[in-house]
ChimeraX commands (.cxc) that place a marker at each C-alpha (Angstrom):
marker #1 position 54.64,13.47,-27.70 radius 0.5
marker #1 position 57.57,13.99,-26.36 radius 0.5
marker #1 position 57.82,16.90,-23.70 radius 0.5
marker #1 position 53.62,16.83,-23.41 radius 0.5
marker #1 position 52.06,18.03,-20.58 radius 0.5
marker #1 position 48.39,17.31,-19.58 radius 0.5
marker #1 position 46.82,19.82,-17.41 radius 0.5
marker #1 position 43.73,19.51,-15.75 radius 0.5
marker #1 position 41.23,22.16,-14.20 radius 0.5
marker #1 position 43.21,24.99,-14.68 radius 0.5
marker #1 position 43.32,28.46,-16.47 radius 0.5
marker #1 position 46.95,28.31,-16.79 radius 0.5
marker #1 position 46.75,28.64,-20.57 radius 0.5
marker #1 position 47.10,32.01,-22.91 radius 0.5
marker #1 position 44.15,32.36,-24.55 radius 0.5
marker #1 position 45.94,33.43,-27.91 radius 0.5
marker #1 position 46.30,29.87,-27.63 radius 0.5
marker #1 position 43.37,28.77,-28.56 radius 0.5
marker #1 position 42.41,31.34,-31.02 radius 0.5
marker #1 position 44.94,29.36,-32.79 radius 0.5
marker #1 position 43.93,25.83,-32.69 radius 0.5
marker #1 position 40.06,27.05,-33.56 radius 0.5
marker #1 position 41.25,28.90,-36.39 radius 0.5
marker #1 position 43.47,26.21,-37.34 radius 0.5
marker #1 position 40.76,23.00,-36.96 radius 0.5
marker #1 position 38.01,26.23,-39.01 radius 0.5
marker #1 position 35.88,26.59,-36.04 radius 0.5
marker #1 position 36.57,30.12,-36.00 radius 0.5
marker #1 position 36.94,32.76,-37.98 radius 0.5
marker #1 position 39.86,36.28,-37.39 radius 0.5
marker #1 position 36.65,38.39,-37.62 radius 0.5
marker #1 position 34.87,36.72,-34.84 radius 0.5
marker #1 position 38.29,36.20,-32.53 radius 0.5
marker #1 position 39.23,40.05,-33.36 radius 0.5
marker #1 position 35.80,40.72,-31.72 radius 0.5
marker #1 position 35.14,38.66,-28.91 radius 0.5
marker #1 position 37.62,40.11,-26.12 radius 0.5
marker #1 position 40.31,37.26,-24.40 radius 0.5
marker #1 position 39.26,37.07,-20.67 radius 0.5
marker #1 position 35.53,35.39,-22.90 radius 0.5
marker #1 position 37.91,31.85,-23.72 radius 0.5
marker #1 position 38.52,32.28,-19.32 radius 0.5
marker #1 position 34.33,32.78,-18.93 radius 0.5
marker #1 position 33.75,29.60,-21.31 radius 0.5
marker #1 position 35.97,27.80,-19.48 radius 0.5
marker #1 position 34.66,28.05,-16.22 radius 0.5
marker #1 position 31.26,26.86,-17.07 radius 0.5
marker #1 position 32.39,23.46,-17.99 radius 0.5
marker #1 position 33.34,20.82,-14.85 radius 0.5
marker #1 position 36.20,19.42,-16.72 radius 0.5
marker #1 position 39.02,21.01,-18.38 radius 0.5
marker #1 position 42.19,19.38,-19.49 radius 0.5
marker #1 position 45.02,21.07,-21.48 radius 0.5
marker #1 position 47.56,19.32,-23.51 radius 0.5
marker #1 position 50.67,21.65,-23.03 radius 0.5
marker #1 position 54.40,21.33,-24.63 radius 0.5
marker #1 position 56.21,24.57,-23.10 radius 0.5
marker #1 position 53.97,26.50,-22.10 radius 0.5
marker #1 position 51.71,26.58,-25.76 radius 0.5
marker #1 position 48.93,24.66,-25.55 radius 0.5
marker #1 position 47.86,22.30,-27.73 radius 0.5
marker #1 position 45.34,20.96,-26.83 radius 0.5
marker #1 position 41.65,21.08,-24.66 radius 0.5
marker #1 position 39.05,19.01,-24.08 radius 0.5
marker #1 position 36.21,19.89,-22.24 radius 0.5
marker #1 position 33.12,17.84,-19.89 radius 0.5
marker #1 position 30.08,17.87,-17.65 radius 0.5
marker #1 position 29.16,16.11,-15.53 radius 0.5
marker #1 position 26.66,14.79,-12.84 radius 0.5
marker #1 position 26.97,17.80,-10.15 radius 0.5
marker #1 position 28.44,14.24,-7.73 radius 0.5
marker #1 position 30.16,12.49,-10.57 radius 0.5
marker #1 position 28.33,9.54,-9.73 radius 0.5
marker #1 position 26.48,8.47,-12.95 radius 0.5
marker #1 position 26.77,10.52,-16.06 radius 0.5
marker #1 position 28.84,12.59,-17.84 radius 0.5
marker #1 position 28.91,14.34,-21.10 radius 0.5
marker #1 position 32.00,15.24,-23.57 radius 0.5
marker #1 position 31.89,18.40,-24.88 radius 0.5
marker #1 position 34.44,18.71,-27.11 radius 0.5
marker #1 position 38.33,17.81,-28.00 radius 0.5
marker #1 position 39.67,19.99,-30.08 radius 0.5
marker #1 position 43.91,19.44,-30.84 radius 0.5
marker #1 position 45.56,22.00,-32.92 radius 0.5
marker #1 position 46.32,21.44,-37.00 radius 0.5
marker #1 position 50.00,21.10,-36.83 radius 0.5
marker #1 position 49.56,18.42,-34.09 radius 0.5
marker #1 position 46.52,15.99,-34.57 radius 0.5
marker #1 position 47.07,12.69,-35.08 radius 0.5
marker #1 position 50.47,12.68,-32.72 radius 0.5
marker #1 position 48.60,11.15,-29.13 radius 0.5
marker #1 position 47.30,14.44,-28.25 radius 0.5
marker #1 position 44.13,13.78,-28.68 radius 0.5
marker #1 position 44.90,10.37,-27.06 radius 0.5
marker #1 position 46.77,11.93,-23.94 radius 0.5
marker #1 position 43.54,14.41,-23.31 radius 0.5
marker #1 position 41.37,11.24,-23.97 radius 0.5
marker #1 position 42.84,8.94,-21.81 radius 0.5
marker #1 position 43.03,12.30,-18.78 radius 0.5
marker #1 position 39.70,12.38,-19.00 radius 0.5
marker #1 position 38.97,8.45,-18.81 radius 0.5
marker #1 position 40.80,8.57,-16.12 radius 0.5
marker #1 position 38.63,10.71,-14.35 radius 0.5
marker #1 position 35.11,10.09,-15.50 radius 0.5
marker #1 position 35.76,5.77,-15.85 radius 0.5
marker #1 position 32.98,4.86,-13.62 radius 0.5
marker #1 position 30.27,7.87,-15.49 radius 0.5
marker #1 position 28.67,6.40,-18.55 radius 0.5
marker #1 position 29.61,9.43,-20.76 radius 0.5
marker #1 position 27.64,10.81,-24.00 radius 0.5
marker #1 position 28.65,12.56,-26.75 radius 0.5
marker #1 position 26.47,14.02,-28.87 radius 0.5
marker #1 position 26.95,15.98,-31.89 radius 0.5
marker #1 position 25.00,16.91,-35.32 radius 0.5
marker #1 position 24.92,15.03,-38.05 radius 0.5
marker #1 position 28.24,15.62,-39.51 radius 0.5
marker #1 position 29.96,13.45,-43.05 radius 0.5
marker #1 position 32.78,13.86,-40.48 radius 0.5
marker #1 position 33.73,9.81,-39.50 radius 0.5
marker #1 position 36.59,10.46,-38.05 radius 0.5
marker #1 position 36.06,11.98,-35.09 radius 0.5
marker #1 position 33.16,9.16,-34.72 radius 0.5
marker #1 position 36.11,6.80,-35.87 radius 0.5
marker #1 position 38.39,8.48,-32.87 radius 0.5
marker #1 position 35.54,7.72,-30.31 radius 0.5
marker #1 position 35.15,4.81,-30.41 radius 0.5
marker #1 position 39.00,4.20,-29.73 radius 0.5
marker #1 position 37.75,4.61,-26.80 radius 0.5
marker #1 position 34.93,2.17,-26.06 radius 0.5
marker #1 position 32.30,4.69,-27.55 radius 0.5
marker #1 position 29.37,3.43,-30.16 radius 0.5
marker #1 position 27.31,5.10,-31.83 radius 0.5
marker #1 position 23.94,5.49,-30.77 radius 0.5
marker #1 position 21.52,7.32,-33.00 radius 0.5
marker #1 position 20.61,7.61,-36.89 radius 0.5
marker #1 position 19.59,11.60,-36.95 radius 0.5
marker #1 position 22.62,12.89,-34.79 radius 0.5
marker #1 position 25.91,11.61,-34.27 radius 0.5
marker #1 position 25.64,10.01,-30.67 radius 0.5
marker #1 position 28.76,8.44,-28.55 radius 0.5
marker #1 position 28.43,6.52,-26.00 radius 0.5
marker #1 position 30.93,4.48,-23.12 radius 0.5
marker #1 position 29.01,2.16,-20.23 radius 0.5
marker #1 position 30.73,2.94,-17.18 radius 0.5
marker #1 position 33.24,1.00,-15.53 radius 0.5
marker #1 position 32.37,-0.13,-11.25 radius 0.5
marker #1 position 34.95,1.67,-9.24 radius 0.5
marker #1 position 35.97,-1.22,-7.40 radius 0.5
marker #1 position 38.71,1.30,-5.21 radius 0.5
marker #1 position 37.05,4.39,-4.65 radius 0.5
marker #1 position 40.24,6.14,-3.13 radius 0.5
marker #1 position 42.33,5.53,-6.26 radius 0.5
marker link #1:1,2 radius 0.2
marker link #1:2,3 radius 0.2
marker link #1:3,4 radius 0.2
marker link #1:4,5 radius 0.2
marker link #1:5,6 radius 0.2
marker link #1:6,7 radius 0.2
marker link #1:7,8 radius 0.2
marker link #1:8,9 radius 0.2
marker link #1:9,10 radius 0.2
marker link #1:10,11 radius 0.2
marker link #1:11,12 radius 0.2
marker link #1:12,13 radius 0.2
marker link #1:13,14 radius 0.2
marker link #1:14,15 radius 0.2
marker link #1:15,16 radius 0.2
marker link #1:16,17 radius 0.2
marker link #1:17,18 radius 0.2
marker link #1:18,19 radius 0.2
marker link #1:19,20 radius 0.2
marker link #1:20,21 radius 0.2
marker link #1:21,22 radius 0.2
marker link #1:22,23 radius 0.2
marker link #1:23,24 radius 0.2
marker link #1:24,25 radius 0.2
marker link #1:25,26 radius 0.2
marker link #1:26,27 radius 0.2
marker link #1:27,28 radius 0.2
marker link #1:28,29 radius 0.2
marker link #1:29,30 radius 0.2
marker link #1:30,31 radius 0.2
marker link #1:31,32 radius 0.2
marker link #1:32,33 radius 0.2
marker link #1:33,34 radius 0.2
marker link #1:34,35 radius 0.2
marker link #1:35,36 radius 0.2
marker link #1:36,37 radius 0.2
marker link #1:37,38 radius 0.2
marker link #1:38,39 radius 0.2
marker link #1:39,40 radius 0.2
marker link #1:40,41 radius 0.2
marker link #1:41,42 radius 0.2
marker link #1:42,43 radius 0.2
marker link #1:43,44 radius 0.2
marker link #1:44,45 radius 0.2
marker link #1:45,46 radius 0.2
marker link #1:46,47 radius 0.2
marker link #1:47,48 radius 0.2
marker link #1:48,49 radius 0.2
marker link #1:49,50 radius 0.2
marker link #1:50,51 radius 0.2
marker link #1:51,52 radius 0.2
marker link #1:52,53 radius 0.2
marker link #1:53,54 radius 0.2
marker link #1:54,55 radius 0.2
marker link #1:55,56 radius 0.2
marker link #1:56,57 radius 0.2
marker link #1:57,58 radius 0.2
marker link #1:58,59 radius 0.2
marker link #1:59,60 radius 0.2
marker link #1:60,61 radius 0.2
marker link #1:61,62 radius 0.2
marker link #1:62,63 radius 0.2
marker link #1:63,64 radius 0.2
marker link #1:64,65 radius 0.2
marker link #1:65,66 radius 0.2
marker link #1:66,67 radius 0.2
marker link #1:67,68 radius 0.2
marker link #1:68,69 radius 0.2
marker link #1:69,70 radius 0.2
marker link #1:70,71 radius 0.2
marker link #1:71,72 radius 0.2
marker link #1:72,73 radius 0.2
marker link #1:73,74 radius 0.2
marker link #1:74,75 radius 0.2
marker link #1:75,76 radius 0.2
marker link #1:76,77 radius 0.2
marker link #1:77,78 radius 0.2
marker link #1:78,79 radius 0.2
marker link #1:79,80 radius 0.2
marker link #1:80,81 radius 0.2
marker link #1:81,82 radius 0.2
marker link #1:82,83 radius 0.2
marker link #1:83,84 radius 0.2
marker link #1:84,85 radius 0.2
marker link #1:85,86 radius 0.2
marker link #1:86,87 radius 0.2
marker link #1:87,88 radius 0.2
marker link #1:88,89 radius 0.2
marker link #1:89,90 radius 0.2
marker link #1:90,91 radius 0.2
marker link #1:91,92 radius 0.2
marker link #1:92,93 radius 0.2
marker link #1:93,94 radius 0.2
marker link #1:94,95 radius 0.2
marker link #1:95,96 radius 0.2
marker link #1:96,97 radius 0.2
marker link #1:97,98 radius 0.2
marker link #1:98,99 radius 0.2
marker link #1:99,100 radius 0.2
marker link #1:100,101 radius 0.2
marker link #1:101,102 radius 0.2
marker link #1:102,103 radius 0.2
marker link #1:103,104 radius 0.2
marker link #1:104,105 radius 0.2
marker link #1:105,106 radius 0.2
marker link #1:106,107 radius 0.2
marker link #1:107,108 radius 0.2
marker link #1:108,109 radius 0.2
marker link #1:109,110 radius 0.2
marker link #1:110,111 radius 0.2
marker link #1:111,112 radius 0.2
marker link #1:112,113 radius 0.2
marker link #1:113,114 radius 0.2
marker link #1:114,115 radius 0.2
marker link #1:115,116 radius 0.2
marker link #1:116,117 radius 0.2
marker link #1:117,118 radius 0.2
marker link #1:118,119 radius 0.2
marker link #1:119,120 radius 0.2
marker link #1:120,121 radius 0.2
marker link #1:121,122 radius 0.2
marker link #1:122,123 radius 0.2
marker link #1:123,124 radius 0.2
marker link #1:124,125 radius 0.2
marker link #1:125,126 radius 0.2
marker link #1:126,127 radius 0.2
marker link #1:127,128 radius 0.2
marker link #1:128,129 radius 0.2
marker link #1:129,130 radius 0.2
marker link #1:130,131 radius 0.2
marker link #1:131,132 radius 0.2
marker link #1:132,133 radius 0.2
marker link #1:133,134 radius 0.2
marker link #1:134,135 radius 0.2
marker link #1:135,136 radius 0.2
marker link #1:136,137 radius 0.2
marker link #1:137,138 radius 0.2
marker link #1:138,139 radius 0.2
marker link #1:139,140 radius 0.2
marker link #1:140,141 radius 0.2
marker link #1:141,142 radius 0.2
marker link #1:142,143 radius 0.2
marker link #1:143,144 radius 0.2
marker link #1:144,145 radius 0.2
marker link #1:145,146 radius 0.2
marker link #1:146,147 radius 0.2
marker link #1:147,148 radius 0.2
marker link #1:148,149 radius 0.2
marker link #1:149,150 radius 0.2
marker link #1:150,151 radius 0.2
marker link #1:151,152 radius 0.2
view
């Protein structure tokens, strides 16, 4: 996608854009947005070890957030990825995942979500080397790739 920029570990986003993304994909309702102060998005993102933000100009159109071992050595946990409905299937999610994988390819990455009829999410993760591991939860993992040059 032209003019797409991925910004890592930055609070350079408008909280209203996050609300708009969540509304567009059905992750929240307007009544909950109206009840939460805008700074709550910043508080939420400060709790993650890694955040990637997809932007076109000043507009945030996608977000990926994850946790990792404190030393970033062996394990990471992809907590969530969301892309505004109007920008889905245009390479935004792929760009976010590529940024994440570049940073955490050396870790075994886990994604755990409740059982869902949304097979699109698992199909998306499989494109990046994840495999489904459970019948009770959607648990996907990608084996770590050992670093050859630690200065990269």
